[in-house]
N, C-alpha and C positions, 0 to 999 in steps of 0.2 A: 688874685688877679695877675695877669701877665702883661708886661710892658710891650705890647705889639700894637700895630695899627691894622685896621680892617682893610683889605684890598678892595672891598666893594663900596663902602661909604666913607672910608678913611678916618673913621673914629678910632681914637687910641685910648680912651678912658675906660671903656667897658668891654674888654675882650677877655674871655675866660677859657681855660682848658676844657675840652669837650671830648675826651676819649682819644682813641687811636683809629687810624684807617687800616686797610687790609695789609699794607706793607709794614705796619708797626710804628709809623711816625705819628707824632702828636697832631690832633685836630684842635682847632680853636673855634669859638663861637662869639660873634659880636652881639652884645646885648641890645644894641641900638637897632640894627637892621635884621637881627635873628638869623643871619647867614653863617654857615660854617666854612672853614678853609683850613688848608694845611700850610703852615708857614714855610717849611723846607721839605717839599715832597721828594720821595725817593723813587727811582725808576723800578718798575717791576718786569722789565724786559729780560729775556733770556741772555745769559752771557754766552759768548762763543764757546767757552769750555764746556758749559752744561749742554749746549746744543750738540756739540761733537760727541759728548758722552751718551746722549740719547740716541744719536745716529749709530754709535757702536753697539748699543744695547739692541737696537732694531736689527742690525746685521747679525747679531747673535741669536735672533729669533725669540727674544724675550717678549712676553705678551705686552700689549699696549697698556693694559690696566696695571700690570706689574711695574712697568717703567714709570707710569704716572705716580704710583705709590712710592717707588724707590727715590725719585728725584723731586717729589713733592710739587708736582705740576698737574694740571688737568689733562684728561685724556684728549681733549681737543687740541691742546698744545702739542702732545705727542703726535697726533695726526698731522698737524701743520708742519712739524719738523720732518715727518716721513714724506709728505708731499713735496716739501721744499727740496729735500735731498734726493728724491726719486729712488730711495732704497726700499727694498723688500716689497 
């Protein structure tokens, strides 16, 4: 058991660790209300450095699928950066 309180029902006695979310931070589950939550969420937004690197790869004419694989982002993310930067 973890000494946390549930943000939904504010119960603090029965909160357990319940795996991880997509960004790798811990998830918890309240055994009273059965809801899950992340105590300290981490942002999954692109950093300006990674966005600039994707734009440079786009100007080098690397394929969008290759860029997505290289930077471990989705192809939709590459398309959004391309549209935002108006490059290629």
